[in-house]
C-alpha positions as CSV (number, residue, x, y, z in Angstrom):
1,M,-2.0,8.3,-14.4
2,G,-1.9,5.0,-12.3
3,W,-4.7,2.7,-11.4
4,A,-4.9,4.1,-7.8
5,R,-4.8,7.9,-8.5
6,Y,-8.5,8.4,-7.5
7,H,-7.9,6.5,-4.3
8,I,-4.8,8.3,-3.5
9,E,-6.6,11.7,-3.7
10,K,-9.3,10.6,-1.5
11,L,-6.8,9.3,1.1
12,R,-4.9,12.6,0.9
13,A,-8.2,14.3,1.7
14,G,-8.6,12.1,4.8
15,T,-11.2,9.7,3.4
16,T,-11.2,5.9,3.7
17,V,-11.4,4.2,0.4
18,K,-12.6,0.7,-0.8
19,F,-11.5,-0.9,-4.0
20,R,-10.9,-4.3,-5.8
21,P,-7.2,-4.6,-6.9
22,H,-6.5,-7.1,-9.4
23,G,-3.3,-9.3,-9.8
24,N,-1.6,-12.1,-7.8
25,S,1.3,-10.4,-6.2
26,M,-0.2,-10.4,-2.8
27,T,-1.9,-13.8,-2.7
28,P,-2.9,-15.6,-0.5
29,R,-3.1,-12.7,1.9
30,I,-5.1,-10.7,-0.8
31,K,-6.7,-12.5,-3.7
32,S,-7.3,-10.8,-6.9
33,G,-10.6,-8.8,-6.9
34,Q,-11.1,-8.9,-3.2
35,L,-12.7,-5.8,-1.5
36,C,-9.9,-3.8,0.3
37,T,-10.5,-1.1,2.8
38,V,-7.7,1.5,3.1
39,E,-7.4,4.1,5.6
40,P,-5.2,7.3,5.6
41,V,-2.1,6.7,7.6
42,E,0.7,8.8,9.0
43,P,4.0,7.0,7.9
44,D,5.6,7.2,11.4
45,K,2.7,4.9,12.6
46,L,3.6,2.1,10.2
47,E,5.1,-1.2,11.2
48,V,6.8,-3.9,9.3
49,G,4.2,-6.3,7.9
50,D,1.6,-3.5,7.3
51,V,0.1,-3.5,3.8
52,V,0.2,0.0,2.3
53,L,-1.0,1.9,-0.9
54,C,1.9,3.6,-2.2
55,T,3.7,4.7,-5.3
56,I,7.3,3.4,-6.5
57,R,8.9,4.8,-9.5
58,G,5.6,6.0,-10.9
59,A,3.8,2.8,-10.3
60,D,0.9,2.3,-7.7
61,Y,1.1,-0.8,-5.4
62,L,-0.9,-2.3,-2.4
63,H,2.2,-4.0,-1.2
64,I,3.9,-4.8,2.3
65,V,6.3,-2.7,4.3
66,K,9.1,-5.1,4.5
67,A,11.6,-2.9,6.5
68,I,11.9,0.6,8.0
69,A,15.2,2.5,7.9
70,D,16.2,4.9,10.6
71,D,16.2,7.8,8.1
72,G,12.4,7.3,7.4
73,R,12.4,5.2,4.4
74,Y,10.2,2.3,4.0
75,Q,11.1,-0.9,1.9
76,I,8.2,-2.1,0.0
77,G,7.7,-5.6,-1.5
78,N,4.9,-8.2,-2.5
79,N,3.8,-11.3,-0.8
80,H,6.1,-13.6,-2.7
81,G,9.5,-12.1,-1.8
82,K,9.9,-9.5,-4.5
83,I,11.2,-6.2,-3.3
84,N,9.9,-3.1,-5.2
85,G,12.2,-0.7,-3.5
86,W,12.7,2.1,-0.9
87,I,10.4,5.1,-0.7
88,G,9.9,8.1,1.5
89,G,6.9,8.5,3.6
90,H,5.6,11.0,1.1
91,A,4.9,8.1,-1.3
92,I,2.8,6.2,1.3
93,F,-1.0,7.1,1.2
94,G,-2.8,4.6,3.3
95,R,-2.9,1.4,5.2
96,L,-4.9,-1.7,4.5
97,V,-7.4,-2.3,7.4
98,R,-9.8,-4.9,6.0
99,V,-10.1,-7.5,3.1
100,D,-13.5,-8.7,2.2
101,P,-14.4,-11.3,-0.5
């Protein structure tokens, strides 16, 4: 079970969540420990550059949509150029709407 399972279940139920992710893969956009607010989102409403809570190969990430394919897949990566991979909309659970200290 990944670090975000509780939040993902809440997002699936239509509830906005707040949490403090740790790590440096999204700096300076999101610093480790900052309070992030994530709202449920329909994948077809996403745009390149949106930050999403998603699962890739069993790992949970709060990372950036880097590209959107015509077939409805989304390329996910961090803020330092690393690409995590391509996922379907079923693996995206929410979009970041606010970052607080």
